[in-house]
N, CA, C and O atoms as a Tinker XYZ file with bonds, in Angstrom:
   444  protein
     1  N    188.563000  135.717000  124.666000    73     2
     2  CA   187.757000  134.596000  125.009000    64     1     3
     3  C    187.743000  133.622000  123.833000    63     2     4     5
     4  O    187.473000  134.020000  122.700000    81     3
     5  N    188.026000  132.381000  124.092000    73     3     6
     6  CA   188.077000  131.362000  123.052000    64     5     7
     7  C    186.673000  130.962000  122.630000    63     6     8     9
     8  O    185.764000  130.859000  123.454000    81     7
     9  N    186.513000  130.738000  121.338000    73     7    10
    10  CA   185.209000  130.310000  120.821000    64     9    11
    11  C    185.015000  128.828000  121.055000    63    10    12    13
    12  O    185.935000  128.024000  120.901000    81    11
    13  N    183.830000  128.498000  121.421000    73    11    14
    14  CA   183.500000  127.089000  121.578000    64    13    15
    15  C    182.970000  126.576000  120.246000    63    14    16    17
    16  O    182.435000  127.341000  119.443000    81    15
    17  N    183.117000  125.328000  120.029000    73    15    18
    18  CA   182.595000  124.750000  118.792000    64    17    19
    19  C    183.643000  123.878000  118.125000    63    18    20    21
    20  O    184.638000  123.472000  118.727000    81    19
    21  N    183.382000  123.616000  116.889000    73    19    22
    22  CA   184.263000  122.687000  116.183000    64    21    23
    23  C    185.582000  123.344000  115.802000    63    22    24    25
    24  O    185.684000  124.559000  115.638000    81    23
    25  N    186.553000  122.511000  115.672000    73    23    26
    26  CA   187.868000  122.972000  115.239000    64    25    27
    27  C    187.768000  123.374000  113.768000    63    26    28    29
    28  O    187.205000  122.628000  112.966000    81    27
    29  N    188.287000  124.501000  113.413000    73    27    30
    30  CA   188.140000  125.003000  112.053000    64    29    31
    31  C    189.269000  124.576000  111.116000    63    30    32    33
    32  O    189.303000  125.010000  109.965000    81    31
    33  N    190.177000  123.749000  111.577000    73    31    34
    34  CA   191.237000  123.296000  110.675000    64    33    35
    35  C    190.652000  122.258000  109.722000    63    34    36    37
    36  O    189.972000  121.330000  110.159000    81    35
    37  N    190.911000  122.407000  108.429000    73    35    38
    38  CA   190.341000  121.468000  107.461000    64    37    39
    39  C    190.978000  120.093000  107.595000    63    38    40    41
    40  O    192.161000  119.956000  107.906000    81    39
    41  N    190.163000  119.093000  107.353000    73    39    42
    42  CA   190.686000  117.735000  107.371000    64    41    43
    43  C    191.204000  117.424000  105.979000    63    42    44    45
    44  O    190.462000  117.481000  104.999000    81    43
    45  N    192.463000  117.100000  105.906000    73    43    46
    46  CA   193.083000  116.778000  104.630000    64    45    47
    47  C    193.524000  115.337000  104.678000    63    46    48    49
    48  O    194.308000  114.932000  105.536000    81    47
    49  N    193.006000  114.573000  103.743000    73    47    50
    50  CA   193.425000  113.183000  103.682000    64    49    51
    51  C    194.712000  113.114000  102.880000    63    50    52    53
    52  O    194.802000  113.653000  101.777000    81    51
    53  N    195.694000  112.455000  103.440000    73    51    54
    54  CA   196.946000  112.284000  102.723000    64    53    55
    55  C    196.767000  111.227000  101.647000    63    54    56    57
    56  O    196.055000  110.240000  101.836000    81    55
    57  N    197.424000  111.449000  100.516000    73    55    58
    58  CA   197.399000  110.451000   99.449000    64    57    59
    59  C    198.212000  109.248000   99.906000    63    58    60    61
    60  O    199.120000  109.386000  100.725000    81    59
    61  N    197.894000  108.075000   99.384000    73    59    62
    62  CA   198.685000  106.908000   99.759000    64    61    63
    63  C    200.158000  107.142000   99.446000    63    62    64    65
    64  O    200.492000  107.831000   98.482000    81    63
    65  N    201.030000  106.572000  100.257000    73    63    66
    66  CA   202.465000  106.799000  100.104000    64    65    67
    67  C    202.997000  106.260000   98.787000    63    66    68    69
    68  O    204.044000  106.706000   98.318000    81    67
    69  N    202.292000  105.304000   98.180000    73    67    70
    70  CA   202.785000  104.730000   96.936000    64    69    71
    71  C    202.121000  105.339000   95.702000    63    70    72    73
    72  O    202.246000  104.786000   94.609000    81    71
    73  N    201.419000  106.461000   95.848000    73    71    74
    74  CA   200.757000  107.122000   94.721000    64    73    75
    75  C    201.259000  108.559000   94.609000    63    74    76    77
    76  O    201.623000  109.184000   95.606000    81    75
    77  N    201.272000  109.073000   93.370000    73    75    78
    78  CA   201.731000  110.434000   93.109000    64    77    79
    79  C    201.044000  110.935000   91.845000    63    78    80    81
    80  O    200.655000  110.142000   90.988000    81    79
    81  N    200.897000  112.254000   91.730000    73    79    82
    82  CA   200.348000  112.840000   90.505000    64    81    83
    83  C    201.230000  112.459000   89.320000    63    82    84    85
    84  O    202.454000  112.408000   89.439000    81    83
    85  N    200.605000  112.195000   88.189000    73    83    86
    86  CA   201.328000  111.783000   86.990000    64    85    87
    87  C    202.342000  112.827000   86.551000    63    86    88    89
    88  O    203.477000  112.476000   86.232000    81    87
    89  N    201.964000  114.103000   86.526000    73    87    90
    90  CA   202.900000  115.134000   86.076000    64    89    91
    91  C    204.107000  115.242000   87.003000    63    90    92    93
    92  O    205.224000  115.472000   86.541000    81    91
    93  N    203.890000  115.079000   88.297000    73    91    94
    94  CA   205.012000  115.130000   89.244000    64    93    95
    95  C    205.948000  113.948000   89.037000    63    94    96    97
    96  O    207.169000  114.104000   89.045000    81    95
    97  N    205.363000  112.748000   88.849000    73    95    98
    98  CA   206.199000  111.562000   88.693000    64    97    99
    99  C    207.044000  111.658000   87.420000    63    98   100   101
   100  O    208.225000  111.309000   87.431000    81    99
   101  N    206.444000  112.128000   86.325000    73    99   102
   102  CA   207.198000  112.265000   85.077000    64   101   103
   103  C    208.349000  113.256000   85.228000    63   102   104   105
   104  O    209.405000  113.082000   84.620000    81   103
   105  N    208.150000  114.278000   86.025000    73   103   106
   106  CA   209.221000  115.244000   86.290000    64   105   107
   107  C    210.282000  114.634000   87.201000    63   106   108   109
   108  O    211.476000  114.773000   86.937000    81   107
   109  N    209.858000  113.955000   88.277000    73   107   110
   110  CA   210.807000  113.318000   89.190000    64   109   111
   111  C    211.640000  112.267000   88.474000    63   110   112   113
   112  O    212.831000  112.122000   88.753000    81   111
   113  N    211.023000  111.530000   87.550000    73   111   114
   114  CA   211.724000  110.472000   86.817000    64   113   115
   115  C    212.554000  111.039000   85.662000    63   114   116   117
   116  O    213.217000  110.291000   84.944000    81   115
   117  N    212.514000  112.345000   85.488000    73   115   118
   118  CA   213.292000  113.045000   84.476000    64   117   119
   119  C    212.911000  112.647000   83.052000    63   118   120   121
   120  O    213.750000  112.655000   82.152000    81   119
   121  N    211.640000  112.298000   82.856000    73   119   122
   122  CA   211.138000  112.029000   81.511000    64   121   123
   123  C    210.960000  113.364000   80.793000    63   122   124   125
   124  O    211.265000  113.488000   79.607000    81   123
   125  N    210.461000  114.362000   81.529000    73   123   126
   126  CA   210.329000  115.720000   81.018000    64   125   127
   127  C    211.094000  116.658000   81.942000    63   126   128   129
   128  O    211.257000  116.381000   83.131000    81   127
   129  N    211.558000  117.762000   81.387000    73   127   130
   130  CA   212.415000  118.671000   82.144000    64   129   131
   131  C    211.680000  119.396000   83.269000    63   130   132   133
   132  O    212.251000  119.627000   84.335000    81   131
   133  N    210.422000  119.756000   83.038000    73   131   134
   134  CA   209.653000  120.461000   84.066000    64   133   135
   135  C    208.271000  119.833000   84.214000    63   134   136   137
   136  O    207.804000  119.101000   83.342000    81   135
   137  N    207.643000  120.134000   85.320000    73   135   138
   138  CA   206.289000  119.636000   85.568000    64   137   139
   139  C    205.301000  120.272000   84.593000    63   138   140   141
   140  O    204.331000  119.628000   84.191000    81   139
   141  N    205.533000  121.516000   84.211000    73   139   142
   142  CA   204.666000  122.198000   83.257000    64   141   143
   143  C    204.717000  121.515000   81.896000    63   142   144   145
   144  O    203.680000  121.302000   81.267000    81   143
   145  N    205.912000  121.172000   81.443000    73   143   146
   146  CA   206.057000  120.473000   80.163000    64   145   147
   147  C    205.371000  119.113000   80.240000    63   146   148   149
   148  O    204.708000  118.695000   79.290000    81   147
   149  N    205.526000  118.425000   81.361000    73   147   150
   150  CA   204.868000  117.125000   81.547000    64   149   151
   151  C    203.352000  117.286000   81.471000    63   150   152   153
   152  O    202.680000  116.494000   80.809000    81   151
   153  N    202.808000  118.300000   82.138000    73   151   154
   154  CA   201.363000  118.534000   82.136000    64   153   155
   155  C    200.858000  118.850000   80.726000    63   154   156   157
   156  O    199.783000  118.394000   80.334000    81   155
   157  N    201.628000  119.627000   79.968000    73   155   158
   158  CA   201.237000  119.957000   78.599000    64   157   159
   159  C    201.216000  118.712000   77.724000    63   158   160   161
   160  O    200.299000  118.529000   76.924000    81   159
   161  N    202.221000  117.857000   77.870000    73   159   162
   162  CA   202.296000  116.626000   77.072000    64   161   163
   163  C    201.144000  115.682000   77.434000    63   162   164   165
   164  O    200.564000  115.039000   76.559000    81   163
   165  N    200.817000  115.605000   78.730000    73   163   166
   166  CA   199.701000  114.759000   79.174000    64   165   167
   167  C    198.394000  115.275000   78.575000    63   166   168   169
   168  O    197.613000  114.498000   78.026000    81   167
   169  N    198.153000  116.587000   78.678000    73   167   170
   170  CA   196.917000  117.185000   78.167000    64   169   171
   171  C    196.791000  117.017000   76.655000    63   170   172   173
   172  O    195.680000  116.949000   76.129000    81   171
   173  N    197.923000  116.948000   75.955000    73   171   174
   174  CA   197.916000  116.776000   74.503000    64   173   175
   175  C    197.691000  115.321000   74.095000    63   174   176   177
   176  O    197.561000  115.023000   72.907000    81   175
   177  N    197.644000  114.421000   75.066000    73   175   178
   178  CA   197.392000  113.012000   74.764000    64   177   179
   179  C    198.640000  112.194000   74.518000    63   178   180   181
   180  O    198.564000  111.111000   73.938000    81   179
   181  N    199.782000  112.689000   74.946000    73   179   182
   182  CA   201.044000  111.994000   74.701000    64   181   183
   183  C    201.441000  110.997000   75.767000    63   182   184   185
   184  O    202.570000  110.506000   75.753000    81   183
   185  N    200.533000  110.679000   76.706000    73   183   186
   186  CA   200.879000  109.765000   77.800000    64   185   187
   187  C    199.752000  108.750000   77.997000    63   186   188   189
   188  O    198.569000  109.083000   77.919000    81   187
   189  N    200.150000  107.508000   78.252000    73   187   190
   190  CA   199.191000  106.439000   78.562000    64   189   191
   191  C    199.583000  105.811000   79.887000    63   190   192   193
   192  O    200.760000  105.753000   80.243000    81   191
   193  N    198.568000  105.338000   80.615000    73   191   194
   194  CA   198.803000  104.606000   81.861000    64   193   195
   195  C    198.171000  103.237000   81.695000    63   194   196   197
   196  O    196.968000  103.120000   81.460000    81   195
   197  N    198.983000  102.212000   81.819000    73   195   198
   198  CA   198.528000  100.827000   81.641000    64   197   199
   199  C    197.780000  100.658000   80.319000    63   198   200   201
   200  O    196.796000   99.922000   80.245000    81   199
   201  N    198.255000  101.346000   79.275000    73   199   202
   202  CA   197.677000  101.227000   77.941000    64   201   203
   203  C    196.497000  102.133000   77.659000    63   202   204   205
   204  O    196.077000  102.245000   76.507000    81   203
   205  N    195.950000  102.783000   78.674000    73   203   206
   206  CA   194.791000  103.663000   78.493000    64   205   207
   207  C    195.250000  105.117000   78.381000    63   206   208   209
   208  O    196.077000  105.564000   79.177000    81   207
   209  N    194.723000  105.863000   77.402000    73   207   210
   210  CA   195.103000  107.272000   77.282000    64   209   211
   211  C    194.734000  108.056000   78.538000    63   210   212   213
   212  O    193.704000  107.799000   79.162000    81   211
   213  N    195.576000  109.004000   78.897000    73   211   214
   214  CA   195.326000  109.842000   80.071000    64   213   215
   215  C    195.578000  111.289000   79.678000    63   214   216   217
   216  O    196.641000  111.613000   79.149000    81   215
   217  N    194.615000  112.154000   79.932000    73   215   218
   218  CA   194.761000  113.575000   79.609000    64   217   219
   219  C    194.689000  114.455000   80.849000    63   218   220   221
   220  O    194.554000  115.673000   80.739000    81   219
   221  N    194.778000  113.844000   82.031000    73   219   222
   222  CA   194.694000  114.606000   83.277000    64   221   223
   223  C    196.039000  114.568000   83.997000    63   222   224   225
   224  O    196.461000  113.504000   84.450000    81   223
   225  N    196.720000  115.709000   84.110000    73   223   226
   226  CA   198.006000  115.739000   84.809000    64   225   227
   227  C    197.904000  115.307000   86.267000    63   226   228   229
   228  O    198.886000  114.834000   86.839000    81   227
   229  N    196.732000  115.462000   86.875000    73   227   230
   230  CA   196.544000  115.106000   88.279000    64   229   231
   231  C    196.199000  113.649000   88.511000    63   230   232   233
   232  O    195.988000  113.238000   89.652000    81   231
   233  N    196.139000  112.857000   87.445000    73   231   234
   234  CA   195.825000  111.432000   87.607000    64   233   235
   235  C    196.905000  110.784000   88.472000    63   234   236   237
   236  O    198.096000  111.024000   88.269000    81   235
   237  N    196.490000  109.970000   89.427000    73   235   238
   238  CA   197.469000  109.322000   90.308000    64   237   239
   239  C    198.037000  108.075000   89.662000    63   238   240   241
   240  O    197.305000  107.259000   89.102000    81   239
   241  N    199.349000  107.938000   89.745000    73   239   242
   242  CA   200.000000  106.699000   89.335000    64   241   243
   243  C    200.496000  106.008000   90.592000    63   242   244   245
   244  O    200.899000  106.649000   91.563000    81   243
   245  N    200.455000  104.681000   90.549000    73   243   246
   246  CA   200.847000  103.884000   91.708000    64   245   247
   247  C    201.990000  102.962000   91.325000    63   246   248   249
   248  O    202.256000  102.733000   90.145000    81   247
   249  N    202.651000  102.445000   92.323000    73   247   250
   250  CA   203.711000  101.477000   92.100000    64   249   251
   251  C    203.121000  100.307000   91.319000    63   250   252   253
   252  O    202.070000   99.776000   91.678000    81   251
   253  N    203.806000   99.915000   90.253000    73   251   254
   254  CA   203.354000   98.815000   89.409000    64   253   255
   255  C    202.687000   99.270000   88.124000    63   254   256   257
   256  O    202.571000   98.481000   87.186000    81   255
   257  N    202.238000  100.538000   88.052000    73   255   258
   258  CA   201.626000  101.051000   86.826000    64   257   259
   259  C    202.680000  101.148000   85.725000    63   258   260   261
   260  O    203.860000  101.365000   86.000000    81   259
   261  N    202.241000  100.985000   84.472000    73   259   262
   262  CA   203.121000  101.165000   83.322000    64   261   263
   263  C    202.739000  102.478000   82.655000    63   262   264   265
   264  O    201.600000  102.661000   82.226000    81   263
   265  N    203.704000  103.390000   82.573000    73   263   266
   266  CA   203.493000  104.706000   81.974000    64   265   267
   267  C    204.227000  104.729000   80.638000    63   266   268   269
   268  O    205.429000  104.473000   80.581000    81   267
   269  N    203.502000  105.036000   79.569000    73   267   270
   270  CA   204.089000  105.159000   78.240000    64   269   271
   271  C    203.980000  106.619000   77.837000    63   270   272   273
   272  O    202.887000  107.185000   77.818000    81   271
   273  N    205.121000  107.231000   77.514000    73   271   274
   274  CA   205.144000  108.659000   77.217000    64   273   275
   275  C    205.894000  108.927000   75.924000    63   274   276   277
   276  O    206.954000  108.353000   75.675000    81   275
   277  N    205.329000  109.811000   75.101000    73   275   278
   278  CA   206.008000  110.292000   73.910000    64   277   279
   279  C    206.898000  111.442000   74.361000    63   278   280   281
   280  O    206.465000  112.592000   74.427000    81   279
   281  N    208.133000  111.115000   74.666000    73   279   282
   282  CA   209.077000  112.088000   75.209000    64   281   283
   283  C    210.076000  112.494000   74.127000    63   282   284   285
   284  O    210.180000  111.828000   73.097000    81   283
   285  N    210.806000  113.579000   74.356000    73   283   286
   286  CA   211.859000  113.931000   73.410000    64   285   287
   287  C    212.824000  112.750000   73.273000    63   286   288   289
   288  O    213.286000  112.192000   74.268000    81   287
   289  N    213.113000  112.388000   72.051000    73   287   290
   290  CA   214.012000  111.260000   71.837000    64   289   291
   291  C    213.277000  109.957000   71.583000    63   290   292   293
   292  O    213.918000  108.941000   71.315000    81   291
   293  N    211.957000  109.951000   71.658000    73   291   294
   294  CA   211.196000  108.743000   71.353000    64   293   295
   295  C    210.203000  108.368000   72.431000    63   294   296   297
   296  O    210.102000  109.018000   73.472000    81   295
   297  N    209.473000  107.301000   72.153000    73   295   298
   298  CA   208.462000  106.806000   73.088000    64   297   299
   299  C    209.151000  105.952000   74.144000    63   298   300   301
   300  O    210.000000  105.120000   73.826000    81   299
   301  N    208.777000  106.166000   75.406000    73   299   302
   302  CA   209.359000  105.405000   76.516000    64   301   303
   303  C    208.256000  104.711000   77.291000    63   302   304   305
   304  O    207.219000  105.309000   77.581000    81   303
   305  N    208.481000  103.440000   77.629000    73   303   306
   306  CA   207.562000  102.682000   78.478000    64   305   307
   307  C    208.278000  102.370000   79.777000    63   306   308   309
   308  O    209.333000  101.736000   79.780000    81   307
   309  N    207.698000  102.819000   80.885000    73   307   310
   310  CA   208.345000  102.704000   82.189000    64   309   311
   311  C    207.381000  102.108000   83.206000    63   310   312   313
   312  O    206.215000  102.501000   83.258000    81   311
   313  N    207.854000  101.168000   84.012000    73   311   314
   314  CA   207.059000  100.626000   85.120000    64   313   315
   315  C    207.435000  101.409000   86.371000    63   314   316   317
   316  O    208.616000  101.532000   86.697000    81   315
   317  N    206.442000  101.934000   87.066000    73   315   318
   318  CA   206.660000  102.735000   88.270000    64   317   319
   319  C    207.110000  101.817000   89.408000    63   318   320   321
   320  O    206.397000  100.882000   89.774000    81   319
   321  N    208.294000  102.086000   89.968000    73   319   322
   322  CA   208.816000  101.331000   91.105000    64   321   323
   323  C    208.692000  102.104000   92.407000    63   322   324   325
   324  O    208.608000  101.513000   93.484000    81   323
   325  N    208.680000  103.441000   92.304000    73   323   326
   326  CA   208.608000  104.294000   93.486000    64   325   327
   327  C    208.051000  105.652000   93.076000    63   326   328   329
   328  O    208.304000  106.103000   91.959000    81   327
   329  N    207.298000  106.313000   93.953000    73   327   330
   330  CA   206.781000  107.633000   93.605000    64   329   331
   331  C    207.854000  108.722000   93.637000    63   330   332   333
   332  O    207.719000  109.733000   92.948000    81   331
   333  N    208.888000  108.539000   94.404000    73   331   334
   334  CA   209.931000  109.550000   94.497000    64   333   335
   335  C    209.514000  110.704000   95.385000    63   334   336   337
   336  O    208.330000  110.901000   95.658000    81   335
   337  N    210.489000  111.454000   95.827000    73   335   338
   338  CA   210.223000  112.581000   96.723000    64   337   339
   339  C    210.613000  113.918000   96.108000    63   338   340   341
   340  O    210.119000  114.967000   96.522000    81   339
   341  N    211.506000  113.876000   95.113000    73   339   342
   342  CA   211.993000  115.121000   94.522000    64   341   343
   343  C    212.573000  114.825000   93.149000    63   342   344   345
   344  O    212.748000  113.665000   92.774000    81   343
   345  N    212.869000  115.874000   92.409000    73   343   346
   346  CA   213.569000  115.721000   91.139000    64   345   347
   347  C    215.054000  115.781000   91.465000    63   346   348   349
   348  O    215.633000  116.859000   91.597000    81   347
   349  N    215.644000  114.632000   91.590000    73   347   350
   350  CA   217.044000  114.554000   91.959000    64   349   351
   351  C    217.919000  114.277000   90.755000    63   350   352   353
   352  O    217.489000  114.444000   89.613000    81   351
   353  N    219.149000  113.855000   91.009000    73   351   354
   354  CA   220.062000  113.532000   89.913000    64   353   355
   355  C    219.570000  112.310000   89.133000    63   354   356   357
   356  O    218.691000  111.580000   89.590000    81   355
   357  N    220.147000  112.104000   87.960000    73   355   358
   358  CA   219.720000  111.009000   87.086000    64   357   359
   359  C    219.808000  109.656000   87.775000    63   358   360   361
   360  O    218.951000  108.799000   87.563000    81   359
   361  N    220.824000  109.454000   88.589000    73   359   362
   362  CA   220.969000  108.165000   89.278000    64   361   363
   363  C    219.798000  107.924000   90.232000    63   362   364   365
   364  O    219.341000  106.790000   90.378000    81   363
   365  N    219.320000  108.967000   90.869000    73   363   366
   366  CA   218.166000  108.857000   91.768000    64   365   367
   367  C    216.883000  108.634000   90.962000    63   366   368   369
   368  O    216.008000  107.874000   91.377000    81   367
   369  N    216.779000  109.294000   89.821000    73   367   370
   370  CA   215.592000  109.153000   88.978000    64   369   371
   371  C    215.469000  107.739000   88.428000    63   370   372   373
   372  O    214.359000  107.217000   88.326000    81   371
   373  N    216.584000  107.110000   88.071000    73   371   374
   374  CA   216.544000  105.752000   87.514000    64   373   375
   375  C    216.004000  104.737000   88.509000    63   374   376   377
   376  O    215.520000  103.680000   88.106000    81   375
   377  N    216.075000  105.036000   89.792000    73   375   378
   378  CA   215.553000  104.124000   90.817000    64   377   379
   379  C    214.024000  104.190000   90.912000    63   378   380   381
   380  O    213.413000  103.371000   91.599000    81   379
   381  N    213.403000  105.155000   90.229000    73   379   382
   382  CA   211.953000  105.320000   90.300000    64   381   383
   383  C    211.208000  104.435000   89.307000    63   382   384   385
   384  O    209.996000  104.255000   89.429000    81   383
   385  N    211.921000  103.880000   88.320000    73   383   386
   386  CA   211.237000  103.124000   87.272000    64   385   387
   387  C    212.090000  101.987000   86.733000    63   386   388   389
   388  O    213.307000  101.942000   86.914000    81   387
   389  N    211.398000  101.065000   86.061000    73   387   390
   390  CA   212.048000  100.009000   85.293000    64   389   391
   391  C    211.773000  100.339000   83.833000    63   390   392   393
   392  O    210.616000  100.471000   83.432000    81   391
   393  N    212.825000  100.472000   83.038000    73   391   394
   394  CA   212.675000  100.807000   81.625000    64   393   395
   395  C    212.295000   99.547000   80.865000    63   394   396   397
   396  O    213.111000   98.634000   80.734000    81   395
   397  N    211.077000   99.485000   80.366000    73   395   398
   398  CA   210.588000   98.302000   79.665000    64   397   399
   399  C    211.073000   98.246000   78.226000    63   398   400   401
   400  O    210.910000   97.224000   77.560000    81   399
   401  N    211.667000   99.330000   77.736000    73   399   402
   402  CA   212.189000   99.370000   76.372000    64   401   403
   403  C    213.670000   99.025000   76.306000    63   402   404   405
   404  O    214.227000   98.896000   75.215000    81   403
   405  N    214.310000   98.876000   77.453000    73   403   406
   406  CA   215.745000   98.592000   77.477000    64   405   407
   407  C    215.998000   97.216000   76.871000    63   406   408   409
   408  O    215.273000   96.266000   77.164000    81   407
   409  N    217.018000   97.105000   76.032000    73   407   410
   410  CA   217.319000   95.797000   75.441000    64   409   411
   411  C    217.832000   94.836000   76.504000    63   410   412   413
   412  O    218.559000   95.225000   77.418000    81   411
   413  N    217.438000   93.575000   76.367000    73   411   414
   414  CA   217.941000   92.556000   77.283000    64   413   415
   415  C    219.384000   92.251000   76.910000    63   414   416   417
   416  O    219.686000   91.955000   75.753000    81   415
   417  N    220.260000   92.322000   77.879000    73   415   418
   418  CA   221.667000   92.033000   77.637000    64   417   419
   419  C    221.914000   90.547000   77.848000    63   418   420   421
   420  O    221.434000   89.976000   78.828000    81   419
   421  N    222.650000   89.917000   76.950000    73   419   422
   422  CA   222.941000   88.493000   77.143000    64   421   423
   423  C    223.836000   88.298000   78.356000    63   422   424   425
   424  O    224.609000   89.181000   78.729000    81   423
   425  N    223.716000   87.130000   78.959000    73   423   426
   426  CA   224.568000   86.820000   80.106000    64   425   427
   427  C    226.024000   86.797000   79.665000    63   426   428   429
   428  O    226.351000   86.384000   78.553000    81   427
   429  N    226.877000   87.246000   80.553000    73   427   430
   430  CA   228.308000   87.251000   80.256000    64   429   431
   431  C    228.809000   85.810000   80.173000    63   430   432   433
   432  O    228.366000   84.959000   80.944000    81   431
   433  N    229.727000   85.528000   79.247000    73   431   434
   434  CA   230.260000   84.170000   79.154000    64   433   435
   435  C    230.967000   83.778000   80.439000    63   434   436   437
   436  O    231.691000   84.572000   81.039000    81   435
   437  N    230.746000   82.549000   80.844000    73   435   438
   438  CA   231.400000   82.050000   82.051000    64   437   439
   439  C    230.710000   82.472000   83.325000    63   438   440   441
   440  O    231.225000   82.211000   84.412000    81   439
   441  N    229.565000   83.112000   83.230000    73   439   442
   442  CA   228.868000   83.567000   84.439000    64   441   443
   443  C    227.920000   82.527000   84.953000    63   442   444
   444  O    227.252000   82.745000   85.963000    81   443
């Protein structure tokens, strides 16, 4: 006999499609090798979002946010272009951000 009453399935609100946990995004963008390493670096104070220190790996980053991370090889400043879906190859990861530290290349002569 079926029970009457409310449905017992929990209501889960989906996060906005353009937002993702900071530790996941840093892993997807290949700034850090694993999500655990990303979370440790965030908790240690090695990451800023829009210039403000962030120590919570679960902090949501959105498209347009600027993430500055003290990563192996130096400090990187990246503008979030996409949350990404997985940790894919480097070519896929580069589509997730705009590197704000990249040197501006002069226009080619005759262009």
